[in-house]
C-alpha positions as CSV (number, residue, x, y, z in Angstrom):
1,M,-218.9,-90.1,-16.2
2,N,-216.6,-89.9,-12.9
3,I,-212.8,-92.1,-13.6
4,S,-214.0,-94.4,-11.2
5,N,-217.6,-94.9,-12.9
6,K,-215.8,-95.3,-16.4
7,T,-215.6,-99.4,-17.5
8,A,-214.9,-101.1,-20.5
9,L,-216.1,-104.4,-22.6
10,V,-213.3,-107.1,-23.6
11,V,-214.8,-109.6,-25.4
12,S,-212.3,-112.7,-25.8
13,A,-212.8,-115.5,-28.2
14,H,-210.7,-118.0,-25.7
15,S,-209.6,-117.5,-22.6
16,A,-206.0,-116.4,-23.8
17,D,-206.9,-114.0,-25.9
18,F,-207.5,-110.9,-24.1
19,V,-204.3,-111.9,-21.9
20,W,-202.3,-111.9,-25.1
21,R,-203.6,-108.8,-27.3
22,A,-205.6,-106.7,-24.5
23,G,-203.8,-107.0,-20.7
24,G,-202.3,-104.2,-21.0
25,A,-205.2,-102.0,-21.8
26,I,-207.2,-104.1,-19.0
27,A,-204.0,-103.3,-16.6
28,K,-203.6,-99.9,-17.3
29,H,-207.1,-98.5,-17.7
30,V,-207.8,-100.7,-13.9
31,K,-205.1,-98.8,-13.0
32,E,-207.1,-95.3,-13.7
33,G,-209.7,-96.3,-12.1
34,W,-211.9,-97.5,-14.4
35,K,-214.3,-101.0,-14.5
36,V,-213.1,-103.6,-17.4
37,K,-215.4,-106.2,-17.8
38,I,-213.4,-109.3,-20.0
39,V,-216.6,-111.8,-21.7
40,C,-214.4,-115.4,-22.6
41,L,-216.7,-116.7,-24.5
42,S,-214.7,-120.0,-24.2
43,F,-211.8,-121.9,-22.9
44,G,-210.2,-122.8,-26.0
45,E,-210.3,-126.0,-24.8
46,R,-211.0,-127.8,-28.4
47,G,-208.1,-125.5,-30.5
48,E,-205.8,-123.8,-28.2
49,S,-205.2,-126.6,-25.7
50,A,-202.1,-129.4,-27.6
51,K,-199.9,-129.1,-25.1
52,L,-202.8,-130.6,-22.9
53,W,-204.4,-132.7,-24.7
54,R,-201.1,-134.2,-25.3
55,Q,-201.0,-135.5,-21.7
56,P,-201.7,-139.2,-20.8
57,N,-206.1,-139.7,-19.9
58,M,-207.1,-136.1,-21.0
59,E,-210.7,-135.2,-21.1
60,L,-212.4,-132.2,-21.9
61,G,-213.7,-131.9,-18.0
62,K,-210.1,-131.4,-17.2
63,V,-209.3,-128.8,-20.3
64,K,-211.8,-126.7,-19.3
65,E,-210.9,-126.5,-15.4
66,V,-207.5,-126.1,-16.2
67,R,-208.1,-123.6,-18.8
68,K,-210.5,-121.6,-16.7
69,A,-208.0,-121.5,-13.9
70,E,-205.2,-120.0,-16.0
71,A,-207.9,-117.5,-17.3
72,Q,-209.2,-116.2,-14.0
73,Q,-205.1,-115.8,-12.4
74,A,-204.5,-114.0,-15.4
75,A,-207.8,-111.7,-14.9
76,D,-207.0,-111.3,-11.1
77,I,-203.1,-110.3,-11.8
78,L,-204.9,-107.3,-14.9
79,G,-207.5,-106.5,-12.5
80,G,-210.3,-107.6,-14.7
81,E,-214.0,-108.9,-14.4
82,V,-213.8,-112.1,-15.8
83,E,-216.7,-113.8,-16.9
84,F,-217.3,-117.2,-18.8
85,W,-219.7,-117.8,-21.0
86,D,-218.3,-121.9,-22.5
87,I,-220.0,-121.5,-26.1
88,G,-217.6,-124.2,-27.1
89,D,-214.2,-124.1,-29.7
90,Y,-213.7,-124.5,-32.8
91,P,-215.6,-124.8,-33.9
92,M,-217.5,-121.6,-32.3
93,R,-221.3,-121.0,-32.4
94,V,-223.6,-118.0,-31.6
95,N,-227.0,-118.1,-31.2
96,D,-229.7,-116.1,-30.5
97,E,-229.8,-116.4,-26.4
98,I,-225.8,-115.2,-26.3
99,M,-226.2,-112.4,-28.6
100,F,-228.7,-111.5,-26.8
101,R,-227.0,-112.0,-23.2
102,M,-224.2,-109.7,-24.7
103,V,-227.6,-106.9,-25.7
104,D,-227.6,-107.3,-22.0
105,L,-224.3,-106.6,-20.9
106,Y,-223.7,-103.4,-23.0
107,R,-227.0,-102.4,-21.5
108,T,-226.5,-102.8,-18.0
109,L,-222.4,-102.2,-18.4
110,Q,-222.4,-99.0,-20.5
111,P,-218.6,-99.1,-22.0
112,S,-217.5,-96.2,-23.2
113,F,-214.9,-98.4,-25.4
114,V,-215.1,-101.9,-26.8
115,L,-212.1,-104.6,-27.8
116,S,-212.5,-107.6,-29.6
117,H,-210.4,-109.6,-32.5
118,S,-209.9,-109.0,-35.9
119,V,-213.2,-108.6,-38.5
120,K,-211.0,-110.8,-40.8
121,D,-208.9,-114.0,-39.7
122,P,-208.5,-117.1,-41.8
123,Y,-206.4,-119.5,-39.8
124,N,-209.3,-118.9,-36.8
125,F,-212.9,-118.7,-38.2
126,D,-213.6,-118.1,-34.1
127,H,-212.2,-115.0,-33.9
128,P,-214.0,-112.2,-36.7
129,L,-217.2,-114.9,-34.9
130,A,-216.1,-112.3,-31.5
131,M,-216.2,-109.9,-33.7
132,H,-219.0,-110.2,-35.5
133,L,-220.9,-110.8,-32.1
134,T,-219.2,-107.8,-31.0
135,L,-220.5,-105.9,-33.5
136,E,-223.6,-107.0,-33.6
137,A,-225.0,-106.8,-30.6
138,R,-223.9,-103.4,-29.9
139,V,-226.6,-102.3,-32.6
140,T,-228.6,-104.4,-30.5
141,A,-228.2,-102.2,-28.2
142,Q,-229.1,-99.4,-29.4
143,A,-232.3,-99.6,-30.6
144,E,-234.7,-98.0,-29.1
145,G,-237.4,-100.6,-29.7
146,H,-235.7,-103.5,-28.1
147,N,-236.7,-103.9,-24.6
148,P,-238.3,-100.4,-24.7
149,G,-238.2,-99.0,-21.2
150,Q,-234.6,-100.2,-20.7
151,K,-231.5,-97.2,-21.6
152,I,-230.2,-98.1,-24.1
153,L,-226.2,-98.1,-25.7
154,G,-224.9,-94.8,-26.4
155,A,-222.0,-95.2,-30.1
156,P,-218.7,-96.1,-27.4
157,P,-216.1,-97.3,-30.1
158,V,-214.7,-100.1,-31.0
159,F,-211.5,-101.0,-31.0
160,A,-210.5,-104.4,-33.3
161,F,-206.8,-105.8,-30.7
162,E,-203.7,-107.1,-32.8
163,P,-204.8,-110.9,-34.1
164,H,-201.5,-113.6,-34.2
165,Q,-201.2,-112.7,-38.7
166,T,-201.9,-109.4,-39.1
167,E,-201.4,-108.7,-42.8
168,Q,-203.3,-112.4,-43.5
169,C,-206.1,-111.0,-41.2
170,E,-205.8,-107.0,-42.9
171,W,-205.6,-106.2,-40.0
172,Q,-203.4,-102.1,-39.7
173,P,-203.0,-100.6,-36.4
174,N,-204.2,-96.6,-36.1
175,T,-203.8,-96.4,-32.5
176,F,-201.6,-97.7,-30.4
177,L,-201.5,-97.3,-26.6
178,D,-198.3,-97.0,-24.9
179,I,-198.1,-99.7,-21.3
180,T,-194.3,-99.4,-20.6
181,D,-196.0,-99.0,-17.2
182,V,-197.8,-102.3,-16.6
183,W,-195.8,-103.9,-18.7
184,D,-194.7,-106.3,-16.0
185,I,-198.6,-107.0,-14.9
186,K,-199.1,-108.2,-18.7
187,R,-196.1,-110.6,-18.6
188,R,-197.1,-112.0,-15.0
189,A,-200.7,-112.3,-16.6
190,I,-198.7,-113.9,-19.6
191,E,-197.4,-116.3,-17.6
192,C,-200.3,-117.7,-16.3
193,M,-200.8,-119.4,-19.6
194,Q,-199.1,-122.8,-18.8
195,G,-200.4,-124.7,-21.5
196,Q,-199.3,-121.8,-24.1
197,E,-196.3,-121.0,-23.2
198,H,-194.6,-121.1,-26.7
199,L,-196.5,-117.3,-26.8
200,W,-195.1,-116.2,-24.2
201,H,-191.9,-114.9,-26.3
202,Y,-194.0,-113.6,-29.3
203,Y,-196.2,-111.8,-27.6
204,T,-193.0,-110.0,-25.0
205,R,-191.4,-109.2,-29.1
206,V,-195.0,-107.7,-30.1
207,A,-195.6,-105.3,-27.2
208,Q,-191.2,-104.2,-27.9
209,Q,-192.1,-104.2,-31.8
210,R,-195.2,-100.9,-30.6
211,G,-193.2,-99.8,-28.6
212,V,-191.0,-98.3,-30.9
213,Q,-193.7,-97.9,-33.5
214,A,-195.9,-96.0,-30.6
215,K,-192.6,-94.0,-29.8
216,R,-191.8,-93.4,-33.4
217,N,-195.4,-91.2,-33.9
218,I,-195.3,-88.7,-31.1
219,G,-192.2,-87.6,-32.9
220,I,-188.8,-88.0,-32.8
221,T,-188.4,-85.0,-30.0
222,A,-190.5,-87.0,-27.7
223,T,-188.8,-87.4,-23.9
224,R,-191.3,-90.1,-23.0
225,N,-189.7,-93.0,-23.1
226,I,-192.2,-96.0,-24.5
227,E,-190.6,-99.7,-24.8
228,Y,-193.7,-101.5,-24.7
229,A,-196.4,-101.1,-26.8
230,E,-200.1,-102.4,-27.7
231,G,-202.0,-101.7,-31.2
232,F,-205.7,-101.3,-31.9
233,M,-207.7,-101.0,-35.2
234,R,-210.4,-98.4,-34.9
235,L,-213.6,-99.7,-36.6
236,T,-215.2,-96.6,-35.3
237,P,-215.1,-92.9,-36.5
238,S,-213.8,-90.1,-34.4
239,V,-216.2,-87.0,-33.7
240,V,-213.5,-84.3,-32.5
241,E,-213.8,-80.2,-32.7
242,S,-210.8,-79.9,-34.3
243,L,-207.2,-82.0,-35.4
């Protein structure tokens, strides 16, 4: 596969999740010529839009409009192609129609890797549900007997991006991505999320902390200056020819 044909899939439970947790990965791969598809399952309209709901005479449709506009602007800055599935949040529910829609997307896109949420999150049940959908659809997309005649999916690696409460989610980073060269792009995307301004500095600090850890893990004698990084927990095994 030529680099210009390489694709990646990011499954985001809410409209801002992909920005905080994977904005650097999106921008970096787009910069390298990849096509990155972002699926926002919901707008985060009920559970992650408190600032909007505090405004007088606010209604659900308006909240969705604002959140969609913010996410679209952020995706445009990052360079990803975003889809809004609008399946609702708090609580989020996934039926077979949505699951098979994700299967179809897998088979059409044929991603080289997939990013979504941590498998556990006691603070937000929408997040692990999004990862469950991501994993279940991946397996179904690999099945020869599902819609015979379609090109089946291979085995793209799946990574869980960083949750807000790492320890409680039993998330441990085993992969670091240097995003120093695209940090300014990610920061501009972050600032599109006006409804959650309180998280701008938080995720800047996270990126700086992961940058320190990433640099430490390439060796203390490395000359490469990593200032910002994103951490991921790889859920699928690596297959290698040598260590």
